[in-house]
PyMOL commands that place a pseudoatom at each C-alpha (Angstrom):
pseudoatom trace, name=CA, resn=MET, resi=1, chain=A, elem=C, hetatm=0, pos=[161.458, 138.852, 81.665]
pseudoatom trace, name=CA, resn=ASN, resi=2, chain=A, elem=C, hetatm=0, pos=[159.927, 138.253, 84.991]
pseudoatom trace, name=CA, resn=GLY, resi=3, chain=A, elem=C, hetatm=0, pos=[162.556, 135.561, 85.868]
pseudoatom trace, name=CA, resn=THR, resi=4, chain=A, elem=C, hetatm=0, pos=[160.262, 132.440, 85.320]
pseudoatom trace, name=CA, resn=SER, resi=5, chain=A, elem=C, hetatm=0, pos=[160.605, 130.028, 82.905]
pseudoatom trace, name=CA, resn=PRO, resi=6, chain=A, elem=C, hetatm=0, pos=[157.808, 129.118, 80.677]
pseudoatom trace, name=CA, resn=SER, resi=7, chain=A, elem=C, hetatm=0, pos=[157.390, 125.222, 82.641]
pseudoatom trace, name=CA, resn=GLN, resi=8, chain=A, elem=C, hetatm=0, pos=[156.955, 127.614, 85.903]
pseudoatom trace, name=CA, resn=ALA, resi=9, chain=A, elem=C, hetatm=0, pos=[154.207, 129.910, 84.707]
pseudoatom trace, name=CA, resn=GLN, resi=10, chain=A, elem=C, hetatm=0, pos=[150.999, 129.350, 85.736]
pseudoatom trace, name=CA, resn=LYS, resi=11, chain=A, elem=C, hetatm=0, pos=[147.965, 129.205, 83.336]
pseudoatom trace, name=CA, resn=HIS, resi=12, chain=A, elem=C, hetatm=0, pos=[145.035, 131.591, 84.052]
pseudoatom trace, name=CA, resn=PRO, resi=13, chain=A, elem=C, hetatm=0, pos=[142.079, 129.952, 85.426]
pseudoatom trace, name=CA, resn=ALA, resi=14, chain=A, elem=C, hetatm=0, pos=[140.145, 130.844, 82.803]
pseudoatom trace, name=CA, resn=VAL, resi=15, chain=A, elem=C, hetatm=0, pos=[141.963, 129.842, 79.342]
pseudoatom trace, name=CA, resn=GLN, resi=16, chain=A, elem=C, hetatm=0, pos=[139.132, 130.324, 77.305]
pseudoatom trace, name=CA, resn=ARG, resi=17, chain=A, elem=C, hetatm=0, pos=[137.686, 133.685, 78.481]
pseudoatom trace, name=CA, resn=GLY, resi=18, chain=A, elem=C, hetatm=0, pos=[138.202, 135.181, 75.450]
pseudoatom trace, name=CA, resn=ARG, resi=19, chain=A, elem=C, hetatm=0, pos=[135.974, 132.172, 73.412]
pseudoatom trace, name=CA, resn=VAL, resi=20, chain=A, elem=C, hetatm=0, pos=[132.864, 134.248, 75.399]
pseudoatom trace, name=CA, resn=ALA, resi=21, chain=A, elem=C, hetatm=0, pos=[132.126, 138.040, 75.872]
pseudoatom trace, name=CA, resn=LEU, resi=22, chain=A, elem=C, hetatm=0, pos=[131.668, 138.870, 79.563]
pseudoatom trace, name=CA, resn=ALA, resi=23, chain=A, elem=C, hetatm=0, pos=[127.970, 140.294, 78.546]
pseudoatom trace, name=CA, resn=VAL, resi=24, chain=A, elem=C, hetatm=0, pos=[126.702, 137.295, 77.292]
pseudoatom trace, name=CA, resn=VAL, resi=25, chain=A, elem=C, hetatm=0, pos=[128.162, 135.369, 80.528]
pseudoatom trace, name=CA, resn=LEU, resi=26, chain=A, elem=C, hetatm=0, pos=[126.668, 138.521, 82.588]
pseudoatom trace, name=CA, resn=ILE, resi=27, chain=A, elem=C, hetatm=0, pos=[123.325, 137.880, 80.410]
pseudoatom trace, name=CA, resn=GLY, resi=28, chain=A, elem=C, hetatm=0, pos=[123.243, 134.315, 80.928]
pseudoatom trace, name=CA, resn=VAL, resi=29, chain=A, elem=C, hetatm=0, pos=[123.351, 134.497, 85.056]
pseudoatom trace, name=CA, resn=ALA, resi=30, chain=A, elem=C, hetatm=0, pos=[121.424, 137.696, 85.370]
pseudoatom trace, name=CA, resn=LEU, resi=31, chain=A, elem=C, hetatm=0, pos=[118.586, 138.482, 83.136]
pseudoatom trace, name=CA, resn=ALA, resi=32, chain=A, elem=C, hetatm=0, pos=[116.581, 135.633, 83.740]
pseudoatom trace, name=CA, resn=PRO, resi=33, chain=A, elem=C, hetatm=0, pos=[116.252, 136.092, 87.505]
pseudoatom trace, name=CA, resn=ALA, resi=34, chain=A, elem=C, hetatm=0, pos=[116.032, 140.177, 86.540]
pseudoatom trace, name=CA, resn=ALA, resi=35, chain=A, elem=C, hetatm=0, pos=[112.944, 139.344, 84.058]
pseudoatom trace, name=CA, resn=TRP, resi=36, chain=A, elem=C, hetatm=0, pos=[111.331, 137.672, 87.066]
pseudoatom trace, name=CA, resn=LEU, resi=37, chain=A, elem=C, hetatm=0, pos=[111.863, 140.671, 89.150]
pseudoatom trace, name=CA, resn=LEU, resi=38, chain=A, elem=C, hetatm=0, pos=[110.348, 142.806, 86.733]
pseudoatom trace, name=CA, resn=GLN, resi=39, chain=A, elem=C, hetatm=0, pos=[107.089, 140.084, 86.176]
pseudoatom trace, name=CA, resn=MET, resi=40, chain=A, elem=C, hetatm=0, pos=[106.595, 139.871, 89.649]
pseudoatom trace, name=CA, resn=ASN, resi=41, chain=A, elem=C, hetatm=0, pos=[106.611, 143.536, 90.636]
pseudoatom trace, name=CA, resn=LEU, resi=42, chain=A, elem=C, hetatm=0, pos=[104.958, 144.934, 87.227]
pseudoatom trace, name=CA, resn=SER, resi=43, chain=A, elem=C, hetatm=0, pos=[102.120, 141.832, 88.012]
pseudoatom trace, name=CA, resn=PHE, resi=44, chain=A, elem=C, hetatm=0, pos=[101.441, 143.130, 91.134]
pseudoatom trace, name=CA, resn=LEU, resi=45, chain=A, elem=C, hetatm=0, pos=[101.351, 146.921, 90.331]
pseudoatom trace, name=CA, resn=ALA, resi=46, chain=A, elem=C, hetatm=0, pos=[98.935, 146.088, 87.572]
pseudoatom trace, name=CA, resn=GLY, resi=47, chain=A, elem=C, hetatm=0, pos=[96.934, 143.691, 89.514]
pseudoatom trace, name=CA, resn=ASP, resi=48, chain=A, elem=C, hetatm=0, pos=[96.426, 146.366, 92.142]
pseudoatom trace, name=CA, resn=LEU, resi=49, chain=A, elem=C, hetatm=0, pos=[95.033, 148.961, 89.042]
pseudoatom trace, name=CA, resn=GLY, resi=50, chain=A, elem=C, hetatm=0, pos=[93.173, 146.001, 87.750]
pseudoatom trace, name=CA, resn=CYS, resi=51, chain=A, elem=C, hetatm=0, pos=[90.162, 146.584, 90.465]
pseudoatom trace, name=CA, resn=SER, resi=52, chain=A, elem=C, hetatm=0, pos=[89.846, 150.103, 90.047]
pseudoatom trace, name=CA, resn=GLU, resi=53, chain=A, elem=C, hetatm=0, pos=[87.224, 151.323, 88.033]
pseudoatom trace, name=CA, resn=SER, resi=54, chain=A, elem=C, hetatm=0, pos=[89.094, 153.346, 85.539]
pseudoatom trace, name=CA, resn=VAL, resi=55, chain=A, elem=C, hetatm=0, pos=[88.570, 152.860, 81.905]
pseudoatom trace, name=CA, resn=LEU, resi=56, chain=A, elem=C, hetatm=0, pos=[92.365, 153.207, 81.811]
pseudoatom trace, name=CA, resn=THR, resi=57, chain=A, elem=C, hetatm=0, pos=[92.706, 149.769, 83.677]
pseudoatom trace, name=CA, resn=ARG, resi=58, chain=A, elem=C, hetatm=0, pos=[90.705, 147.883, 81.206]
pseudoatom trace, name=CA, resn=GLY, resi=59, chain=A, elem=C, hetatm=0, pos=[92.754, 144.903, 79.689]
pseudoatom trace, name=CA, resn=VAL, resi=60, chain=A, elem=C, hetatm=0, pos=[95.051, 145.058, 82.395]
pseudoatom trace, name=CA, resn=SER, resi=61, chain=A, elem=C, hetatm=0, pos=[94.875, 141.000, 82.400]
pseudoatom trace, name=CA, resn=SER, resi=62, chain=A, elem=C, hetatm=0, pos=[95.735, 140.351, 79.010]
pseudoatom trace, name=CA, resn=THR, resi=63, chain=A, elem=C, hetatm=0, pos=[98.641, 143.432, 79.596]
pseudoatom trace, name=CA, resn=LEU, resi=64, chain=A, elem=C, hetatm=0, pos=[99.345, 141.004, 82.656]
pseudoatom trace, name=CA, resn=VAL, resi=65, chain=A, elem=C, hetatm=0, pos=[100.134, 137.550, 80.321]
pseudoatom trace, name=CA, resn=MET, resi=66, chain=A, elem=C, hetatm=0, pos=[101.766, 139.861, 78.044]
pseudoatom trace, name=CA, resn=MET, resi=67, chain=A, elem=C, hetatm=0, pos=[104.423, 140.911, 80.328]
pseudoatom trace, name=CA, resn=SER, resi=68, chain=A, elem=C, hetatm=0, pos=[104.848, 136.994, 81.205]
pseudoatom trace, name=CA, resn=PHE, resi=69, chain=A, elem=C, hetatm=0, pos=[105.062, 136.195, 77.998]
pseudoatom trace, name=CA, resn=GLY, resi=70, chain=A, elem=C, hetatm=0, pos=[108.420, 138.623, 77.822]
pseudoatom trace, name=CA, resn=ALA, resi=71, chain=A, elem=C, hetatm=0, pos=[109.552, 137.675, 81.031]
pseudoatom trace, name=CA, resn=PHE, resi=72, chain=A, elem=C, hetatm=0, pos=[109.375, 134.074, 79.644]
pseudoatom trace, name=CA, resn=LEU, resi=73, chain=A, elem=C, hetatm=0, pos=[110.966, 135.365, 76.501]
pseudoatom trace, name=CA, resn=LEU, resi=74, chain=A, elem=C, hetatm=0, pos=[113.711, 136.987, 78.204]
pseudoatom trace, name=CA, resn=SER, resi=75, chain=A, elem=C, hetatm=0, pos=[114.241, 134.095, 80.626]
pseudoatom trace, name=CA, resn=LEU, resi=76, chain=A, elem=C, hetatm=0, pos=[114.637, 131.711, 77.546]
pseudoatom trace, name=CA, resn=ALA, resi=77, chain=A, elem=C, hetatm=0, pos=[117.333, 134.003, 75.890]
pseudoatom trace, name=CA, resn=ALA, resi=78, chain=A, elem=C, hetatm=0, pos=[119.255, 133.943, 79.281]
pseudoatom trace, name=CA, resn=LEU, resi=79, chain=A, elem=C, hetatm=0, pos=[118.968, 129.970, 78.443]
pseudoatom trace, name=CA, resn=GLY, resi=80, chain=A, elem=C, hetatm=0, pos=[120.324, 130.054, 75.207]
pseudoatom trace, name=CA, resn=ALA, resi=81, chain=A, elem=C, hetatm=0, pos=[123.172, 132.553, 75.841]
pseudoatom trace, name=CA, resn=SER, resi=82, chain=A, elem=C, hetatm=0, pos=[124.412, 130.416, 78.889]
pseudoatom trace, name=CA, resn=MET, resi=83, chain=A, elem=C, hetatm=0, pos=[124.247, 127.307, 76.834]
pseudoatom trace, name=CA, resn=ALA, resi=84, chain=A, elem=C, hetatm=0, pos=[126.146, 129.278, 73.626]
pseudoatom trace, name=CA, resn=ALA, resi=85, chain=A, elem=C, hetatm=0, pos=[128.771, 130.248, 76.449]
pseudoatom trace, name=CA, resn=PHE, resi=86, chain=A, elem=C, hetatm=0, pos=[128.911, 126.598, 77.909]
pseudoatom trace, name=CA, resn=HIS, resi=87, chain=A, elem=C, hetatm=0, pos=[129.531, 124.945, 74.188]
pseudoatom trace, name=CA, resn=ALA, resi=88, chain=A, elem=C, hetatm=0, pos=[132.179, 127.658, 73.393]
pseudoatom trace, name=CA, resn=THR, resi=89, chain=A, elem=C, hetatm=0, pos=[134.019, 126.638, 76.495]
pseudoatom trace, name=CA, resn=ASN, resi=90, chain=A, elem=C, hetatm=0, pos=[133.404, 123.257, 76.311]
pseudoatom trace, name=CA, resn=THR, resi=91, chain=A, elem=C, hetatm=0, pos=[137.211, 121.964, 75.988]
pseudoatom trace, name=CA, resn=GLU, resi=92, chain=A, elem=C, hetatm=0, pos=[138.349, 124.970, 78.987]
pseudoatom trace, name=CA, resn=ALA, resi=93, chain=A, elem=C, hetatm=0, pos=[138.813, 122.088, 81.670]
pseudoatom trace, name=CA, resn=SER, resi=94, chain=A, elem=C, hetatm=0, pos=[139.276, 118.400, 82.066]
pseudoatom trace, name=CA, resn=GLY, resi=95, chain=A, elem=C, hetatm=0, pos=[138.947, 116.268, 84.710]
pseudoatom trace, name=CA, resn=LYS, resi=96, chain=A, elem=C, hetatm=0, pos=[136.350, 115.431, 87.326]
pseudoatom trace, name=CA, resn=ALA, resi=97, chain=A, elem=C, hetatm=0, pos=[134.573, 117.792, 89.677]
pseudoatom trace, name=CA, resn=HIS, resi=98, chain=A, elem=C, hetatm=0, pos=[137.252, 117.266, 92.320]
pseudoatom trace, name=CA, resn=GLN, resi=99, chain=A, elem=C, hetatm=0, pos=[140.141, 118.589, 90.094]
pseudoatom trace, name=CA, resn=ALA, resi=100, chain=A, elem=C, hetatm=0, pos=[138.125, 121.158, 88.775]
pseudoatom trace, name=CA, resn=LEU, resi=101, chain=A, elem=C, hetatm=0, pos=[137.629, 122.363, 92.429]
pseudoatom trace, name=CA, resn=SER, resi=102, chain=A, elem=C, hetatm=0, pos=[141.048, 122.287, 93.927]
pseudoatom trace, name=CA, resn=THR, resi=103, chain=A, elem=C, hetatm=0, pos=[142.501, 123.769, 90.960]
pseudoatom trace, name=CA, resn=GLY, resi=104, chain=A, elem=C, hetatm=0, pos=[140.254, 126.357, 90.244]
pseudoatom trace, name=CA, resn=PHE, resi=105, chain=A, elem=C, hetatm=0, pos=[140.422, 125.714, 86.477]
pseudoatom trace, name=CA, resn=GLY, resi=106, chain=A, elem=C, hetatm=0, pos=[137.445, 126.346, 83.737]
pseudoatom trace, name=CA, resn=ARG, resi=107, chain=A, elem=C, hetatm=0, pos=[136.139, 129.678, 85.403]
pseudoatom trace, name=CA, resn=THR, resi=108, chain=A, elem=C, hetatm=0, pos=[134.012, 130.635, 82.421]
pseudoatom trace, name=CA, resn=ARG, resi=109, chain=A, elem=C, hetatm=0, pos=[132.843, 126.998, 81.448]
pseudoatom trace, name=CA, resn=PHE, resi=110, chain=A, elem=C, hetatm=0, pos=[131.127, 127.088, 85.489]
pseudoatom trace, name=CA, resn=MET, resi=111, chain=A, elem=C, hetatm=0, pos=[129.849, 130.895, 84.448]
pseudoatom trace, name=CA, resn=ALA, resi=112, chain=A, elem=C, hetatm=0, pos=[127.776, 129.364, 81.881]
pseudoatom trace, name=CA, resn=LEU, resi=113, chain=A, elem=C, hetatm=0, pos=[126.756, 126.473, 83.669]
pseudoatom trace, name=CA, resn=SER, resi=114, chain=A, elem=C, hetatm=0, pos=[126.096, 128.544, 86.779]
pseudoatom trace, name=CA, resn=GLY, resi=115, chain=A, elem=C, hetatm=0, pos=[123.623, 130.752, 84.105]
pseudoatom trace, name=CA, resn=MET, resi=116, chain=A, elem=C, hetatm=0, pos=[122.092, 127.403, 82.480]
pseudoatom trace, name=CA, resn=ILE, resi=117, chain=A, elem=C, hetatm=0, pos=[121.133, 126.686, 86.095]
pseudoatom trace, name=CA, resn=VAL, resi=118, chain=A, elem=C, hetatm=0, pos=[119.907, 129.811, 87.542]
pseudoatom trace, name=CA, resn=SER, resi=119, chain=A, elem=C, hetatm=0, pos=[117.824, 130.699, 83.821]
pseudoatom trace, name=CA, resn=SER, resi=120, chain=A, elem=C, hetatm=0, pos=[116.388, 127.252, 84.173]
pseudoatom trace, name=CA, resn=ILE, resi=121, chain=A, elem=C, hetatm=0, pos=[114.964, 127.923, 87.729]
pseudoatom trace, name=CA, resn=PHE, resi=122, chain=A, elem=C, hetatm=0, pos=[113.698, 131.142, 86.988]
pseudoatom trace, name=CA, resn=LEU, resi=123, chain=A, elem=C, hetatm=0, pos=[112.028, 130.227, 83.587]
pseudoatom trace, name=CA, resn=VAL, resi=124, chain=A, elem=C, hetatm=0, pos=[110.003, 127.823, 85.531]
pseudoatom trace, name=CA, resn=ALA, resi=125, chain=A, elem=C, hetatm=0, pos=[109.505, 130.394, 88.239]
pseudoatom trace, name=CA, resn=THR, resi=126, chain=A, elem=C, hetatm=0, pos=[108.269, 132.794, 85.799]
pseudoatom trace, name=CA, resn=ALA, resi=127, chain=A, elem=C, hetatm=0, pos=[105.953, 130.176, 83.914]
pseudoatom trace, name=CA, resn=PHE, resi=128, chain=A, elem=C, hetatm=0, pos=[104.042, 129.511, 87.155]
pseudoatom trace, name=CA, resn=CYS, resi=129, chain=A, elem=C, hetatm=0, pos=[103.681, 133.288, 87.459]
pseudoatom trace, name=CA, resn=ALA, resi=130, chain=A, elem=C, hetatm=0, pos=[102.115, 133.371, 84.284]
pseudoatom trace, name=CA, resn=VAL, resi=131, chain=A, elem=C, hetatm=0, pos=[99.661, 131.074, 85.074]
pseudoatom trace, name=CA, resn=VAL, resi=132, chain=A, elem=C, hetatm=0, pos=[98.280, 133.214, 88.190]
pseudoatom trace, name=CA, resn=PRO, resi=133, chain=A, elem=C, hetatm=0, pos=[96.327, 136.025, 86.042]
pseudoatom trace, name=CA, resn=ILE, resi=134, chain=A, elem=C, hetatm=0, pos=[95.276, 133.328, 83.090]
pseudoatom trace, name=CA, resn=VAL, resi=135, chain=A, elem=C, hetatm=0, pos=[93.605, 131.000, 85.984]
pseudoatom trace, name=CA, resn=VAL, resi=136, chain=A, elem=C, hetatm=0, pos=[92.695, 133.729, 88.818]
pseudoatom trace, name=CA, resn=GLY, resi=137, chain=A, elem=C, hetatm=0, pos=[92.248, 137.208, 87.074]
pseudoatom trace, name=CA, resn=THR, resi=138, chain=A, elem=C, hetatm=0, pos=[93.064, 140.233, 88.446]
pseudoatom trace, name=CA, resn=CYS, resi=139, chain=A, elem=C, hetatm=0, pos=[90.008, 141.467, 90.519]
pseudoatom trace, name=CA, resn=HIS, resi=140, chain=A, elem=C, hetatm=0, pos=[87.376, 139.286, 92.298]
pseudoatom trace, name=CA, resn=GLY, resi=141, chain=A, elem=C, hetatm=0, pos=[84.864, 142.254, 93.744]
for i in range(1, 141): cmd.bond("trace and resi %d" % i, "trace and resi %d" % (i + 1))
show_as sticks, trace
zoom trace
């Protein structure tokens, strides 16, 4: 024993961390921004290649649309993972926001909520970026 009674022992700030795997929380927070970043970088590269006269670059516009659709699906999957983690830890912390800030309990739920917010933002950003190759095209020359 460490000399403390059970009433003196502090609870872990993320008491329901065992209900959600760390990978699910990380997917919820990081997958949507990574998908958007990959979509943006590959669309700049493919858009630039679309202006060349090579036979290999035909169909670049449809490739850009498919990449955007894939990034949108990855962002949607990240949102789903965050929502699942949030619902799995729904009872982790009680009380109002001030109590959660001052005590620090509910970290897993906070990370799941953060993942829902981040995934939603990047889902909208991915949707806006997907419209560009459809409306504008790849090359105006």
